[in-house]
C-alpha positions, 0 to 999 in steps of 0.5 A, a space after each residue: 500500500 505504501 508503494 501505491 501511495 509513493 508511486 501514484 502514477 505507476 498505480 494509475 497506469 497499472 489500473 488503466 492497463 488492467 481495465 484496458 486489458 479487460 476491455 480488449 478481451 471483451 472486444 476480442 471475444 465479441 469479434 470472434 463470435 461475429 466472425 463465427 456467424 459470418 463464417 457460417 453464413 458464408 459457408 451456407 451461401 457458398 453451398 447454396 450457390 454450388 447447389 444452384 450451379 449443379 442444377 439442370 437447368 441452371 435457374 437463369 432467366 434464359 432457362 426460365 424462358 425455355 421452360 415456360 416455352 416447353 410448358 406452352 408446347 406441352 399444353 398445346 399437345 395435350 389440347 390436340 390430343 383431347 381434340 383428337 379423342 373427342 372425335 373418336 367418341 359419340 358426343 354426350 348430349 346433356 339435354 337428353 331427358 329421361 322421357 326422350 331416351 325412353 321414347 327414342 329407345 321404343 321407336 328404335 326397337 319398332 324400326 329395327 323389327 320392321 327392318 329385320 322382317 324385311 331382311 329375314 333376320 330373326 330377333 328375340 321377342 324380348 330384344 330391347 338393345 340391352 336396355 330391358 329395364 327401361 321398357 316400363 320405367 325411365 332412368 334418372 335425369 343424371 343417367 339419361 345422357 350417358 345411356 342415350 349415347 351408349 344406346 346410339 352406339 349399340 343401335 348403329 352396330 345392330 342396325 348394320 347387322 340387320 342390313 348385312 342380312 345376318 341369320 339372327 341377332 341373338 342378344 345384347 347384354 350390358 352391365 349398368 353404367 356407373 351413373 345408373 348405380 345408386 350413389 354410395 357414401 364414401 367410407 371414413 378416411 383412416 389416413 389423411 396422408 394416404 395416396 389416392 390412385 391416379 385417374 385413368 383418364 377414361 372410363 370403360 363401358 363394356 357390353 357383349 353382342 351375339 349374332 349368327 351369320 354365314 362365315 362371309 357375313 361374320 367377317 364383313 360385320 366384324 370389319 364394320 366395327 372399324 367404321 364406328 364413330 365411337 372408340 371401341 376395344 374388342 376384348 374377346 371373340 367367341 365363335 361357335 359352329 351351329 353344326 359341330 358334328 361332322 357329316 355322317 358316314 354312309 356305308 352303302 355301295 353307291 356312297 363308297 363309289 362316290 367317295 372313291 370317284 366323287 365326279 362319277 355321279 356328276 359326269 355320267 350318273 343318273 339324276 338320283 346319283 347327282 342328288 345323293 351328293 352331300 355338301 360337306 362345307 358351306 351350309 353351317 352358320 357361325 354364332 359369334 359373341 363379341 365382348 366390347 368396351 366403349 371408352 368414355 374419355 374424361 374431360 381435361 382438367 381446367 387450366 389454372 
């Protein structure tokens, strides 16, 4: 203490030095913290820059313009595809009422029977183009347009069969359209994050058609499906011969002679010999059953 009293200048200088050292240490600590934050920010910025530089394409104004141009071209192609698909299906007339559908169906059945009688085509007494339930009741207003479109397709196919003079139109069987089924309540969601299946973009509307005709007319009728206004898929074709049994074998002598020389009866035989010749091929008919699918293409989503 005496030294401090005897050397006040040195004591003051020591005190000032001590305070300065403390302040300097604080400033150094503060600067080190700021440097650390700056270094971390710089490292993050460099990492982000490298990430952007490695992206393909690099997010520049030129590349953005190219991407926007590509999106416009993609939208134009999607629209062109939708326009092409629209030409491959019968338009859906939303103005059709249930009564109009039932009246048109009844008129078409009467006209078909008249044409079938004129062309010698057999049609079942209960034939109603597969819409049997609507003989005595009208569909819902929601289902009428879709039913009318399917009816137009089936009517065009069956009418062509009658024009081709097939032996008979046997049946048309169609399951109910989705709009005909009663609405069902959606089940409770177990997981809100569950992924929903992607929309197919079209709906399958199957039906089956059976008719009987000569082999040549079967080919003509089958090929006529290609000229349908509606996009159709042939899922399966079933052919059944109306005469599955082979021609009977005759063991009599004249038949054996005819088998040995089938031209003898025609060349110099009697009239009875000529009539005894049997036609083995060509008389049988073919019953064909087609499993068809009518595709209903979905409307494109509205542009955002």
